[in-house]
matplotlib code that plots the C-alpha trace (Angstrom):
import matplotlib.pyplot as plt

x = [13.2, 13.7, 17.7, 18.4, 21.6, 20.8, 18.9, 15.7, 13.2, 9.7, 7.0, 6.4, 9.6, 9.2, 10.9, 10.7, 10.8, 13.2, 13.0, 16.7, 16.4, 14.3, 16.3, 13.3, 11.9, 7.8, 5.8, 2.4, -1.0, -3.3, -5.0, -6.2, -8.6, -9.5, -13.2, -13.9, -16.1, -12.9, -11.2, -8.2, -4.9, -3.0, 1.2, 3.6, 8.0, 10.4, 14.1, 14.4, 15.6, 13.4, 14.1, 11.6, 8.7, 4.3, 4.6, 6.8, 7.7, 5.9, 5.0, 4.7, 1.7, 0.8, -2.7, -3.2, -0.9, -1.5, 0.2, 3.7, 6.6, 7.3, 10.1, 9.0, 8.8, 7.8, 8.4]
y = [-4.3, -1.1, 0.4, 4.3, 4.6, 8.7, 7.2, 9.0, 7.1, 7.3, 6.9, 3.1, 1.6, -1.5, -0.8, -2.3, 0.0, -0.8, 1.3, 3.3, 2.8, -0.2, -2.1, -4.3, -4.3, -3.8, -6.8, -7.1, -9.9, -8.1, -11.8, -10.9, -7.1, -6.0, -5.6, -2.0, 1.0, 1.5, -0.7, -1.5, -3.6, -5.0, -5.0, -5.5, -4.6, -8.5, -8.0, -11.1, -9.9, -12.1, -10.1, -9.1, -11.0, -9.9, -9.3, -7.2, -5.1, -2.2, -0.2, 3.0, 4.6, 8.0, 9.2, 11.5, 10.7, 14.0, 16.6, 16.7, 14.5, 10.9, 12.0, 11.4, 13.9, 14.0, 16.0]
z = [0.4, -1.4, -1.8, -2.3, -3.1, -1.8, 1.8, 0.3, 1.8, -1.6, -2.0, -4.2, -1.0, 0.7, 4.3, 7.9, 10.8, 14.4, 17.4, 17.7, 21.5, 21.8, 19.0, 17.9, 14.3, 14.3, 13.5, 12.5, 11.8, 9.0, 9.9, 13.3, 12.9, 16.2, 16.5, 16.8, 15.9, 13.3, 11.1, 13.3, 14.0, 16.6, 16.2, 18.1, 17.7, 18.9, 19.3, 16.4, 13.8, 12.2, 8.7, 5.2, 5.8, 5.6, 8.8, 9.0, 5.0, 5.0, 1.6, 1.5, -0.6, -1.6, -1.1, -3.7, -6.7, -8.1, -5.0, -4.7, -5.3, -4.9, -1.4, 1.8, 4.3, 8.1, 11.0]

ax = plt.figure().add_subplot(projection="3d")
ax.plot(x, y, z, "-o")
ax.set_aspect("equal")
plt.show()
C-alpha cells in the first residue's frame, strides 16, 4: 500500500477503502463476473481486518494521462 507523507491521494497509489460508518473494508473478486449487458463485478464489505490482498487493494489510475496533475480530487 502507498504511504503519503502529506496525506494526499495520488494517481498510481495503491489503497484500501473503508467505510467509517460501518467500519468495514471494500472487498471484491474480479474472477466473479456478473452476466449483464455491461461489464460488472460484485463487491461487498467486511468488518474483518483482512489487510491488503488482491481482493481489497485498488490501484488508482488516471483516465487521461495528459490532463491535470497527479493529485486525485473529488467531491
